[in-house]
C-alpha positions in Angstrom: 6.2 1.6 -22.3 6.3 4.6 -20.1 4.1 5.3 -16.9 0.6 6.6 -17.6 -0.3 9.7 -15.9 -4.0 9.9 -15.8 -4.8 8.7 -19.6 -7.3 6.5 -20.4 -6.8 2.9 -21.0 -8.8 0.0 -21.8 -9.8 -3.0 -19.5 -9.7 -6.7 -20.4 -13.2 -6.2 -21.2 -12.9 -3.1 -23.5 -14.0 -0.7 -21.4 -12.5 2.5 -20.6 -11.0 3.8 -17.6 -9.1 6.6 -16.4 -5.9 5.9 -14.6 -4.8 7.9 -11.8 -1.7 10.6 -12.2 1.4 9.6 -11.1 3.1 11.1 -8.4 5.4 13.7 -8.7 8.5 11.7 -7.6 7.7 9.5 -10.6 7.3 12.0 -13.6 9.7 14.6 -12.2 13.2 12.8 -13.1 15.5 12.7 -9.8 18.2 14.1 -10.4 21.9 13.2 -8.6 21.3 16.0 -6.1 18.0 14.6 -4.9 18.1 14.2 -1.1 16.0 11.5 0.8 13.0 13.0 2.9 14.7 12.2 6.7 10.8 10.9 7.5 11.8 7.5 5.1 15.4 7.4 6.8 14.2 7.7 10.3 11.5 5.1 9.8 13.6 2.7 8.0 16.5 2.6 10.0 14.3 2.4 13.1 11.8 -0.6 11.4 14.2 -2.8 9.5 15.6 -4.7 12.7 12.0 -5.0 13.6 10.6 -6.4 10.1 13.4 -9.1 10.4 12.1 -9.8 14.1 8.2 -10.1 12.9 9.7 -12.3 9.8 11.9 -15.0 11.5 9.6 -17.8 11.1 7.5 -19.8 8.3 4.6 -18.8 10.6 4.4 -14.9 9.0 1.8 -14.6 6.3 2.6 -12.4 3.3 0.0 -10.3 1.0 0.2 -8.3 -2.0 -1.3 -5.4 -1.5 -2.2 -2.7 -5.0 -3.3 0.7 -4.3 -5.2 2.3 -6.8 -3.1 5.5 -6.7 -0.4 6.9 -4.9 -3.3 9.3 -3.2 -4.6 6.6 -1.2 -1.3 4.9 -0.1 -0.5 8.7 1.2 -3.9 8.2 3.2 -2.6 4.7 4.4 1.1 6.5 5.4 -1.0 9.0 7.2 -3.9 7.8 9.0 -2.6 3.8 9.7 -5.5 2.3 7.8 -6.0 0.4 4.3 -9.3 -1.1 3.1 -9.6 -3.5 0.2 -12.7 -5.3 -1.9 -15.4 -6.3 0.4 -13.9 -10.1 -0.6 -10.4 -9.2 0.5 -11.4 -7.4 3.1 -13.0 -10.5 4.7 -10.3 -12.9 3.8 -7.8 -10.9 5.4 -10.2 -10.3 8.4 -10.7 -13.9 9.0 -6.5 -14.4 8.4 -6.1 -12.1 11.0 -8.5 -13.1 13.7 -7.8 -17.0 13.1 -4.4 -17.0 12.9 -3.3 -14.6 15.9 -1.3 -12.3 14.1 0.6 -11.3 17.4 1.8 -15.0 17.0 1.5 -15.1 13.4 2.1 -11.8 11.8 0.4 -10.6 8.4 2.3 -8.3 6.5 1.4 -6.4 3.3 3.9 -5.6 0.4 2.5 -2.4 -0.8 2.6 -1.4 -4.8 0.7 1.3 -6.4 -0.8 0.8 -9.9 0.9 1.7 -13.0 4.2 2.8 -11.2 6.4 -0.5 -11.7 7.3 0.1 -8.2 6.9 -1.4 -4.7 6.5 1.4 -2.2 6.6 -0.1 1.6 5.9 -3.3 3.6 3.3 -3.1 6.7 1.5 -5.0 9.1 -1.9 -5.5 9.8 -2.7 -4.6 13.2 -6.2 -4.8 13.6 -9.5 -6.7 12.4 -11.5 -4.9 10.0 -14.2 -2.7 10.7 -17.5 -3.5 8.9 -19.4 -0.9 10.0 -17.8 2.3 8.8 -16.0 3.6 5.7 -13.4 6.0 5.3 -14.2 9.1 3.4 -11.1 10.1 1.8 -10.4 7.8 -0.8 -10.0 8.7 -3.7 -12.8 6.5 -4.9 -15.7 6.5 -2.0 -16.6 2.5 -2.8 -14.3 0.9 -0.5 -16.3 0.0 2.8 -14.5 -1.6 6.0 -11.2 -0.7 7.4 -8.5 -1.9 9.0 -5.7 -0.7 10.9 -1.7 -1.2 9.7 1.5 -0.2 10.8 4.2 0.6 8.3 7.3 -0.7 8.5 9.5 0.6 5.4 8.8 3.1 3.0 10.6 3.3 0.0 10.4 2.9 -3.9 11.9 -0.3 -5.5 11.6 -0.6 -9.0 10.1 -3.9 -10.2 13.0 -5.0 -12.6 14.4 -5.4 -9.0 12.1 -8.0 -7.9 11.2 -9.3 -11.2 13.3 -12.7 -10.4 11.3 -13.9 -7.7 9.1 -16.2 -9.1 5.5 -17.3 -7.3 6.0 -20.8 -6.6 2.0 -21.2 -5.4 1.0 -20.0 -9.3 1.0 -22.5 -12.2 3.1 -20.3 -14.8 5.2 -19.7 -12.0 4.6 -15.8 -12.5 6.8 -12.9 -11.2 5.9 -11.5 -7.9 5.6 -8.4 -9.7 2.7 -9.5 -11.6 0.7 -10.5 -8.7 -3.0 -9.0 -8.2 -4.2 -7.8 -5.2 -4.6 -9.6 -2.1 -2.4 -12.4 -3.3 -0.6 -14.3 -0.9 3.6 -14.9 -1.4 4.5 -17.9 0.3 7.7 -18.0 3.1 10.8 -18.4 0.3 9.4 -15.8 -1.8 8.6 -13.4 0.8 12.3 -13.7 2.1 13.6 -13.0 -0.9 11.4 -9.9 -1.5 12.4 -8.7 2.4 15.9 -9.7 1.9 16.0 -7.2 -1.7 14.0 -4.7 -0.5 15.8 -3.7 2.3 18.9 -3.6 1.0 17.8 -1.5 -2.2 19.7 1.5 -2.5 16.7 4.0 -3.2 16.5 7.7 -4.1 12.8 8.2 -3.5 9.8 7.1 -1.3 6.0 8.3 -0.9 7.2 10.8 1.9 8.8 13.0 -1.2 5.0 13.5 -2.0 3.6 13.7 1.6 3.0 17.8 1.4 1.8 17.2 -2.3 -1.1 15.1 -1.1 -1.7 16.7 1.9 -2.9 19.6 -0.3 -5.4 17.5 -2.7 -6.4 16.1 0.3 -8.2 19.5 1.4 -9.2 19.5 -2.1 -11.0 16.7 -1.6 -12.5 17.8 1.5 -13.7 20.7 0.4 -15.0 19.0 -2.9 -17.1 16.3 -0.8 -17.8 19.0 1.8 -16.1 17.3 4.9 -15.2 19.4 7.6 -13.1 17.7 10.0 -12.5 19.0 13.6 -9.2 17.1 13.6 -7.5 16.4 10.1 -5.2 14.5 12.0 -7.3 12.1 13.8 -8.6 9.1 11.4 -11.8 8.8 13.4 -13.0 12.3 12.2 -13.1 11.1 8.4 -15.0 7.4 9.6 -18.7 7.4 8.5 -20.9 5.0 9.1 -22.2 2.2 6.5 -25.8 2.3 6.6 -27.4 -1.3 7.1 -29.2 -2.8 4.4 
């Protein structure tokens, strides 16, 4: 089945939902002449040793994070933040605080829905702010925000990772079938990182960075956002009114 591109699909309960459009790098066939974005090359070269240093012992905890769209992934890459559902935010916040992440790091394996790829690895670097929400998510329903540090950004197709089986699930399902915020145990995470770092990728989220910058400008106009400094994440954080 081909990846979706903004078409309607049915949820498990039979309701219709519109899938986000795929990023241009998935719909424009990459030619042999495609040149990797230099930002991807530089980031991955610098941070790959750091990732292995972080992931040295079984104390590191790893989670799958599912992004609704590449537009949201772009915002995370640009501003170094993320937000999930309330329940998942609270789960990650508790883990970050209780595990003293400087000693027991929390890593995220990011995948964008419907792309059939994993797109990067990031590290949680702050607790969750529950008094603010980010105004530029594609769907404005997500409340709370926390900071992340992106370590690797590259597109690795599911077929390269599908052999990794989740031993903490009854069916030993593939890591490519995980839902948002599912934990990946050390052995499976180690295998994931090994494959991910070695995979000879041809594309990354950096390729579409300028495209999503343009869409961000349109979204800001649509939502009547007036940022004094469009590079400052705090410009786009709005207070959550107490109930």
